[in-house]
N, C-alpha and C positions, 0 to 999 in steps of 0.2 A: 753683843751678838749679832749682824747684821742679817733678817730673813733674807733669803734666796726669792731670786723673782717668781711669779706664779708664773708667768706668761713670757713672751717673747711680742714686745706692742705690734713688730712692723710683718711677725709672722701671722698672726690672728689677724691680723688686717689686707694682710696678702691674699689668706685661705676664705676672708670674708667677701671677696671682690666678686669669683666666679657662683656664692649662695647668692647674690643680689637680685644676678640675671634670673635665674629662676622666681616661676610664679611674679614677676617684675612689677605688674602693677597691683597683684592684691598685695606685697610686701610694701608698698609707696601709702598704701591705704592705711594701711596697720601700723606705721611707721607717726602717722597724720594720728593715728589714736594714743600713741605712747605719750607723743607729745601734748595731746587735747586734756588726755585723760590725768596729767600732773596736775593735782588740784591748786597750786599755787600759780600755773601757766595760764590753765581755764580760767581762773579766777580773773588774773590780767588781761586777759582777751575780751573777755566777755566785757570787766571797765572800759579798756580802749575804744570795743564798737559800737559800744551805745553813749560814750561820754561828749559834751560838745565843748564850745572856745570855752564855757562858763566853766564845765568840770577840769577839764584838761585831761591828764595824765595819771593815771595809780597814786605816783609818789604825790602832785599835787593835792588829791584828796586826800593822804593822808597828812599834808603839811596844815591843810585846811583841819580835819580833826582833832591835832594835836594844840591847834592853836584856842581848839575852842573851850580844850579842857586842861590848857596851863597857867599857872599863875599869872597876872598882869606884866611881872616882871620878862617874860620873856614876847612879850608880844608887840616888843620894840620896834624899830628898823635898823640901831643899830648894827653894825659886823658880828660883838659876839653873842644877840641875843641873838641873828638869824643864824650867827655858825649851832648855837643851842635848841635852833626849833627841828634845825636840820638832822640835827642827831636825835634828837626825840622821834623825829620822823622816818630815820633811816633804824631806830630801834622799831618803830609802830612793825615797818614793812617786814621785816625779818619777825614778830612774834607773830602780826595775824595777818605772814600771808596768805594764807588759807582764804581770810572772810574778807579782805579789802571792801571786794564789792557790795556788800550788803551792807560793812560800814557807812560807805559811799553815798545807798540811799538815804542811809538813818541820817548822814551828815548832810542831806541837799535836802528834807526833810525840815529837820530840827532848823534850819537854818530858816528857811518860806514858815517855816510856823505848821501846828498841824491845825488843823480847821475841822475836825467832828471824831469820835468815836471810831466809826466804820472806819477815816482813815488808818484812825491807831492801830486796829485789827488786822487788815490788809498788810498794811508793812511790816508788823510780828508775824504773821500768817508767812510771807515771803518768804522772812529771813528765816525762820525755820524749816519752808521748804528746799533752800540754797542749801541749808547747812545738811539735812540729812541725802539730799543728790552728792552733795560730795562725799557722805563717807558709806552709803548702801548703796549707789550705783556706781558713782567715779572713778573710786579706789578697787573694787571689787574688778573692774574693766579695767584697768591699768595692770591688777597680776596679771589676767586673762592674757591681754593683750603682749604683755614679756613673756609670756609662757611662749607664745608662736616664734616671738625671736630664738627661744633658747633652743627651741627644735630646730628652727629652721638652721640655728650655726652645730649642729648636730647633722644637720643633711637628712632631717626628717621634712616631712608636709603638717607643719602646724598650722593648720584653718581650724578644726574646730576645736583649738582653744580657747577662740577668743573668751567664751560666759563659762568658762570651767571653774572662776571661782562664784559661781552662784549653786552652785551643787549640797553635799550632804554636810559640806564644812563651811557653808558662808556665813555663820552667824560669827566663829571666830576667824576667821578673813576680815572681817567687817571688826572686831574687839582686838585684834596686833595693831591693826591701823589705826583704831582710836590712841594703843598704849603709844605709837610710835609718834601719832601727834604729840601726845600728852608730855611726852619724853624732849622733843624735839621742842618743844614750842617754850618749855622750862629752860634749857641750853639755851636758848635763845637771847634771851633775859642774860646775859654773860658775852653776846655779842660777837666776841674772839673764836669760841669754843662752836660756832654753825658749818664754816666747812670742815671741821675736823669731826661733827658728828651726821655734815649730811654722807660725806665716805664711807662712815662707821656704819649708819643705818642700810646704807647702798643696796647692801644685797636683801633686804625684808622682802621685798617684792618675789624676787626669784625662788625662794626660800619657802615664798608661801605657793609661788606656783607647783610647785613639787611633793612641797609637805605641807598642809594646811591644817594637820590636824596638832601641830607645836603650840604649845601655849604663849601667851601675849612677851611673857620671859625669856623662853625660847628661843623664841624667833628672832627677837632681839638680840641675845649671848649669842646666836651663831651666827648670826652676821656682823658680832664684832670680831667673833676668833677669826671667820672670816678673809675680813681686811685686817688684823692683825700686822700689823708692820711691810702692807701692803696699798694702804691708802695713797700714799705718792706716786705711786705705778699706775692706780687708778686713775690721778689726778694728770697726771702725764699721757695719759690715752684720751683724756678727751680734750687737752690743750692738742693734739697731734690732728684735731680735726679745723684747729681756730682757723687757718687756711683756709677752709674749704667756707666755712661762714664767714670768713671776709669776701671772698668772692663771689659766695652769694650777695651781698648787697649790691652787683651791679647787676642780678638779674632780678631782682625785687623777691628775692628769697623763691625764687623757683629750686634753685641750686640745693635749696638746701633741703625742699619739698619732693625731691625727683632725687636726688642722689644721696646726699651727706646724711640726712637725719634716718633711711632703712640701712645706707652702710653703717652708722653708725653704732646701730640697736643690732644687729648683727654682733658688729663684734663686741658689742659687751653683757653681751651673752655665750659667746665663747672666753671672756676670760671670767666669765665666774665659773664654766665647767672649768678652767684652770685655778682660781682661788680655791675651788672644792679639791683640786688632786695634791693641792700644796699642802693644804689642813691633814689629806691622808697622809702625807710623809709623815709632816711634821707633828701629830697628834692624833693618828688611829683608834684609838681609841672613844676620844670625844668624837670622831666624825662620825666612825659606826654607829652612835649611841641616838646620831640626829637622821644620819642621811636614808633616802628613802629605797636605800637597797639590803637595809636592815632588816628582816623578817618579822623582829617584835615589832616592829609599827608598820606592816601591810597597811592596814589598816588608815594611815594618814595617806599614801596616794593619790592623786589626784587625778579620779579617773576624766577618761576621754571622751565631749561629752557629742556624741554624730548628731549634731543640730551645726547645721551651717547657713550663708544667706538661699538654702533654697529648699523655704518651709514651705511643708502642703501647709497652707492657711486654711482654716474651715469655713463657713461660714460665720457663723457664730463669735470664733476669732474675731473677722476684721470686721465686726460690728461693735466688739467692743476695742480696736485696735482705736477707728473711726473715732471715738469720745475719747481715748487717753489723747491721742494725738491734737484733737480739738481743744483738750484741755489745756496740752502743753502750749499749742499753737496762741491761746489764752492770757496764759501766764505770761509769755516774752513781750506780747504787745502792753500789757498791763505794766510788764516790768522795765520798758522803756519809756512810759510816758512816768514815773517812779522818779527815774531814774534822772531826765532829762529838764521837768517842767517839778517834778516836789511833787504831785499832784496824782489821787487815784482816779482812775478814769476807767470804765466799766466797756473795756470794747467790744463793739459786734451789731451784727444786727439783731442778734437778740438780745434777752436776760440775763438767762444763764453763763454762766465760767467756761464756753465753749465756742470755739469757731469755727463752725462746720467749714468753712475753704480749707483747712489744713487739713482736718481727717479726712475732707474726702478727696484733696490731693495728695495722702499719704497710701489713702485706699487704692488709690487710680493707678497708678504708677504699679503696686504689685501686684495690681491682677493684669493692666495691660503691658507690664514689661518683663511678666515670668520668663518671655525666651529669649528674654535678653538679659537675663542677671548674669550670666558667665562673661559680658561682653558691657563690661565698667564706661566705656568712653560713649559704646554707645548711647547705652541707659543714661547718661547723662545730657546728652544733646535731645533726647527724645524726654528726657522727665524736662526742659524746658520749653518743648515746645507742647506738650500735653498741662503746665500749669499754666503758662500764659494766656494759653486758650481760655481755661476754667478761671484764669482773674476777669479777661477780656468780660468775656457773655455772664459772667457774675457781675462784674460793673454796668454794662449794656443793663441788664435786670432791673440795677438796684435803682438806677440813675429815670430807664423808661416808662416803668411800672410803681413807684416809689418816688418817684422826685427826689431822693437821697444820692450822694454819695460822701460812702466812708474813705473810700482815699482815691488824692489825685499826685501823679507824678507826671504833672504840669510843667512842675522848674526842673524837670529833670533833663540829658540828654537821651537820645531814639527811644521817645517815648510814642504813642499811640491812641491821640487822644487820652489823655492824661489816665489811661486807665490800665495802661502798661507802660513799661518799660524793660529795657537790656539788663541797667543793674540789679535791676529787681529778678530777670529771667535767670542770671547767674545764681545768684543766691538761693531761688530757690534748684536749681538743676543740682548746685550743693547739698539741700536739704535731702533733695529726693535721692541721693546719693548715698547719704548716713538714713535715710529712711530705707533703704533696700537691702542695706551691706552689713548696718548695724542696731537700728532702733526697731524694727520688725523684729526682725530675728530673736531680740534681744525680747520683747512682749510677747512672743511665740512660746519663748523659753520660762516665760513668768506663769502665761493663760495656759499651759500642754497639762501639767496636773490639777486642773479644776475640770472636776465632771462636767461635760456634755450638757446636760441638762442646767448644771448650777448657769454655767454661761449664758444659755439662752436665757434664763430669769430674769439676771443681771439687762442681759442687753433689749430685754423687752422692755426692763421699766425704764431703763434710760430711754430709748427710741419713744414711748408713750411721754415721761418730763417733755423732750425737745421737740414734739410734735403741741401739746399746752402751750410750750414757750412760743413756739410760730404762731401760733394761732391768737395771741396774746398779745405778739408782736409785731403782727397786722395791722391792731386798732391802735395799739397804745405803742408806738415802733419807739427802741432803744436808739437815743440822738441827744443832741446837745454840743456843746460847746468841746474837741477833744475828740467829737465821736463822728460828727457828720457835718456834713456844710452841703444846704441844699441848694439841689441844679438851680431855679430861679436867682438863686443872689449869687452862683458864680457868675451869668449871664449878666447880671446889671454891675455885675462888677469890672467885667470887660467890654461891655457894652462900649460906643463911641461917645453915646448921650450923655450916660455916667460922668 
């Protein structure tokens, strides 16, 4: 006997459109976060962003990895061996969707050869850091961003739910997502079951956002029950947005970013409520055992966290945020070289694992743009102006007083003296928006439980370290291939007499 429909597709889409207009810009940003925090999408986007003409796309990397480790008879150029290679690469793409980017790094380093033990250490360090970021940061953020749309679909304001998964049941949220990944990885070995399991597990994050105390087994069980007999209906809901996705190709993705994605997320949140109502009608006792309105499970309710982007940062918070963002910037630049060149380069003016220009930019926008936090568009353009000013005068100082050039945009369009360029400004603007509305509040959440004296102690110790590093770097600057270009060498290069 077929299951009755859990929701009417046209009805929930019609109800979703007016909701999109409320808090429009916040909703667009949250929809971007939903997409960005899907581990596979984050992985693929990061890989495509840093890949060059040799590395190619995500799939090309997988094919290279396959050819490294498959038997010799599969490495030929005949149609049959090419087909088998593509099949194996497809299997890798399904099985390793979360971790293709670190595997791409490993593939590139393996191809060029490890030079020393230090390089091996840094490769392993970044691989572990990447995996930890996926499970301990990205997955909980995804749960919180979906809760925003769940509440928005119900007509509520969900702005304070973004970091809600980092509450009392944070460890359990991480465990549930680990368990879900393990099951998905096993089912992906069959290939044909991947779409079935995708929809069967599709409600896990919504379930966690409402009831994070559920054990991994029960969270998966409840998702199975919610989607039982309704997977095709969920597929048709996704398919109904295909026309918008095709039209978005003609707008370079703007239609997806500004309309389709937020519209779709609101509709999917309403679909989840429809699945819950259908489960009540079908199996009331089962639903009551797991639903958050059950008084016996009140401790499982995910409490609303009254923290949003307008955080009252203390001076100690800003010091620690400076060092965290400086470290993130250093990791980013080192990763770029690892992927593109297959070599470890200690980027930056100092010897330690931090790039102060990133931390300075992050803290400055948090301070100077405090009054415009409620106006994202104005914050975006002011961030560009602030970051380009910092970058230009930092480059000028290093060239004038140190005779070193740590970056050069001379080959980029719309550059000024090779120190700044328009493209870099746009990237900085987007990064600052994330800093103001996501990274800063997230770090504030993490730092809030730490006593003030402890934060000051850690901050003073880190300041002492960077001051010693600055003194050492003044006499013995961090420079070399891939780090600096002496200004005199650049002048000789472009001299008409050379």
